[in-house]
C-alpha positions as CSV (number, residue, x, y, z in Angstrom):
1,M,0.0,0.0,0.0
2,G,2.9,2.3,0.7
3,L,4.2,2.2,-2.9
4,L,0.8,3.2,-4.3
5,I,0.6,6.2,-2.0
6,Q,4.1,7.2,-3.0
7,A,3.2,6.9,-6.7
8,K,0.1,9.1,-6.3
9,R,2.1,11.7,-4.5
10,A,4.8,11.7,-7.2
11,G,2.3,12.9,-9.8
12,A,3.0,13.4,-13.4
13,P,6.6,13.5,-14.6
14,K,8.1,16.9,-14.8
15,D,10.0,18.3,-17.8
16,S,13.1,18.4,-15.7
17,D,13.0,14.8,-14.6
18,Q,15.0,13.4,-17.5
19,Y,16.7,16.6,-18.8
20,S,19.4,18.7,-17.3
21,P,20.6,21.6,-19.4
22,P,24.1,21.1,-20.8
23,A,26.9,23.0,-19.2
24,V,27.9,26.1,-21.0
25,R,30.6,25.2,-23.4
26,P,32.2,28.2,-25.2
27,D,34.2,25.9,-27.5
28,C,31.8,23.0,-28.1
29,S,33.5,20.0,-29.6
30,Y,32.0,16.6,-30.3
31,D,35.3,15.1,-31.2
32,D,35.8,13.7,-27.6
33,S,36.0,10.0,-27.1
34,K,32.5,9.7,-25.5
35,H,30.7,11.3,-28.5
36,V,32.7,9.4,-31.1
37,A,32.1,6.1,-29.2
38,F,28.4,6.8,-29.0
39,A,28.2,7.4,-32.8
40,E,30.2,4.2,-33.4
41,R,28.0,2.1,-31.1
42,F,24.9,3.5,-32.8
43,I,26.1,2.5,-36.2
44,A,27.1,-1.0,-35.0
45,G,24.0,-1.4,-32.9
46,K,21.3,-4.0,-33.7
47,E,18.7,-1.3,-34.3
48,A,20.7,-0.1,-37.3
49,A,21.2,-3.5,-38.9
50,G,23.2,-2.2,-41.8
51,K,20.8,0.7,-42.6
52,L,23.2,3.4,-41.4
53,V,26.0,4.7,-43.6
54,D,27.3,7.3,-41.2
55,A,26.5,9.0,-37.8
56,H,28.2,11.9,-36.2
57,F,27.6,14.9,-34.0
58,A,27.7,18.5,-35.3
59,P,27.8,21.6,-33.2
60,A,25.2,24.4,-33.6
61,D,25.8,26.8,-36.4
62,V,24.1,30.0,-37.6
63,A,21.4,28.1,-39.6
64,S,20.5,25.6,-36.9
65,D,18.8,26.1,-33.6
66,G,21.0,23.8,-31.5
67,D,23.5,20.9,-31.6
68,R,22.7,18.1,-34.0
69,F,23.3,14.4,-34.4
70,I,23.4,13.6,-38.1
71,I,22.6,10.2,-39.4
72,V,23.0,9.1,-43.0
73,L,20.8,6.2,-44.0
74,A,21.0,3.8,-47.0
75,S,19.0,4.8,-50.0
76,D,16.6,1.8,-49.6
77,T,15.6,2.6,-46.0
78,S,11.9,2.8,-45.4
79,V,10.0,5.7,-43.9
80,D,9.2,3.6,-40.8
81,D,12.9,2.7,-40.3
82,I,13.9,6.4,-40.7
83,E,11.5,7.5,-38.0
84,Y,12.5,4.6,-35.7
85,L,16.2,5.1,-36.0
86,S,15.8,8.9,-35.6
87,Q,13.7,8.4,-32.4
88,I,16.2,5.8,-31.0
89,A,19.1,8.1,-31.7
90,A,17.4,11.0,-29.8
91,E,16.3,8.7,-26.9
92,K,19.8,7.1,-26.5
93,N,21.4,10.5,-26.6
94,L,19.1,11.8,-23.9
95,A,19.8,8.7,-21.8
96,E,23.6,8.9,-22.1
97,F,24.3,12.7,-22.3
98,K,21.2,14.2,-20.7
99,T,20.7,16.6,-23.6
100,R,17.8,16.8,-26.1
101,I,19.7,17.0,-29.3
102,K,18.1,17.4,-32.7
103,V,18.6,14.4,-35.0
104,I,18.9,15.2,-38.7
105,A,18.4,12.2,-41.0
106,Y,19.8,12.2,-44.6
107,Q,19.3,9.4,-47.1
108,A,22.3,8.4,-49.2
109,V,21.9,8.9,-53.0
110,P,23.8,6.4,-55.1
111,G,26.5,8.1,-57.1
112,A,26.2,11.4,-55.2
113,R,28.7,12.8,-52.7
114,S,26.0,14.0,-50.3
115,G,22.7,12.8,-49.0
116,V,19.3,14.2,-49.2
117,L,17.6,15.6,-46.1
118,V,14.6,13.4,-45.3
119,A,13.6,14.0,-41.7
120,T,14.3,16.0,-38.5
121,T,13.6,14.7,-35.0
122,K,13.5,17.1,-32.1
123,W,12.0,17.5,-28.6
124,V,8.5,19.0,-28.6
125,K,7.6,20.2,-25.2
126,S,3.8,20.1,-25.7
127,R,4.0,16.4,-26.7
128,Y,6.5,15.6,-24.0
129,G,8.6,13.6,-26.4
130,F,10.6,13.5,-29.6
131,V,8.7,14.1,-32.8
132,T,10.0,13.2,-36.3
133,T,9.0,15.6,-39.1
134,F,9.6,14.5,-42.7
135,V,10.6,16.9,-45.5
136,D,7.7,17.5,-47.9
137,R,9.0,16.8,-51.4
138,T,5.7,17.2,-53.2
139,D,6.4,20.8,-54.5
């Protein structure tokens, strides 16, 4: 009975329960061993199963609104797999580094040097979770 009372008193999870703002880093670098190892583990992980071509962190720039984790997926990756891998990347980053990073997903184009932007996954406070938005290519 005591656990039930404690659970009722705890209430709904607060926004700060999982997230702690990153320390101020004037010279942000994602080349440290922890971030490189995270990217390597993510590529080699069972979730990726050969669908990932590359994964790396990128610091914020003028055009972006925060630090990013960029994943490049194989050209034959399905929409469901793109969403799943983007969400997993965001959740694993939150669990390991306690930051809500934006995940940018590109799809590799055979014969091209760069990939095509297909989706962005970021934290949406009103939904209390990560939401993946796909790029509309109908225009």
